[in-house]
C-alpha angles and dihedrals in degrees: 000000000000123000112239121215117204108208098199124201100161130038106228097040094048091048093047093048092049091049092047094049091050095044091051089065091059092045093053101039105025088233134091094256133115139153116290113276132189128188131205123187134179104186112260091224089077088061100046095095090053091047090051091049092048088242097149093162091064089050090049093055089052089052091047090057090056091045092053092049089051089051090051088051085059096249110165095208141354145229124199107208092202121089098198091053088065089071088064094041090056091057110113113260145112116325115271112249093249134023125258147193115251110229096213092053089052092052095043091050092052091048088052096046089052093051098244116160104178118037128185114222122215121177145106118325087250090058097040093048091050131080091238099110099025087055097045093044095044089055086064095044094258125133119227116216123196128199116248118275095265091053091044089055092051094048090051094046093053090050096052100037099038122007100048086054094051093254122138127175136186089235093057091044091055091047092053091047091052090051093049088048089056089051089051089052091056089057101266110157095195139010124227114218095208099171104076092221094059092081086068087070107022126046139164088267098061105026118102087216131049109267132229100206104201093192097056097035090056092046091051094047089051090052089054090052094043094054092042098251090120127034123257115272119249101200114112099176129282128089116334 
C-alpha cells in the first residue's frame, strides 16, 4: 500500500478528508485499517494577505514547504483538500517533491462519469472568480454555472466567517439551499461543492440538486491510489 500525504490548507476540509480516507478503510475491509496517512498543515491564516493580493506565488511557496515535509515523512503522493489552494499549486515553479491528485480533475471526472452536463459551482470567491472549474469542466464537455454576484458574496462570507471556524447555522444552510435552488432553476443538473468546508453544511440529503462533494471525492480517489486500484498520479504542481 502507498502512504498518503494530506497537504492541508484549511482546517475543516483537511479534517473531513482525513476522516473520510480512514473510514473508507473500515467500509471496504470491515476492520479499522487503512493505508498510512500523514498530514501537514501551515495555518491558512498566514496566507490570507497573499490571497487577497492575488499573490499566488507566495502561497505556492508555503504549500511547497508542507509538501517537502510530507516527502520527508515518506509519503508517496499527496492530496490537497482545498480547492482554492490549487490555483497556487498550478503556478509555474519547481516540481513538488512528490506527485499529487488534482482536486478539480477528480471532481470533473466524477461529473463526467455521472453524465452531468450543467454543474453549479459553489466555493470561495477566489475559486468562483477563477477559471479553475469552468476550465476543468469544459474539457469534459460540461458547462460550469456560477451564482450571481450577490449570492457569490454570501457563499464566500459564510465560508470565511463560519465554516472555516467549524460554525454552522440554520440561517446559512437556508441561504445555501436557496442559492442551489436558483442554480437548479437555471437548468443545472448537479452542484459542485468546491470549498472543502461546504459539506459541513450541505449534503446529498438536504440539497435540491445532486452534489459533487469535492472533499469526499478526493479522499476516496486517494484511497483508490493508496491501495493500488488506481495508478499513481504524475502531477507535481504547475499548469495541467
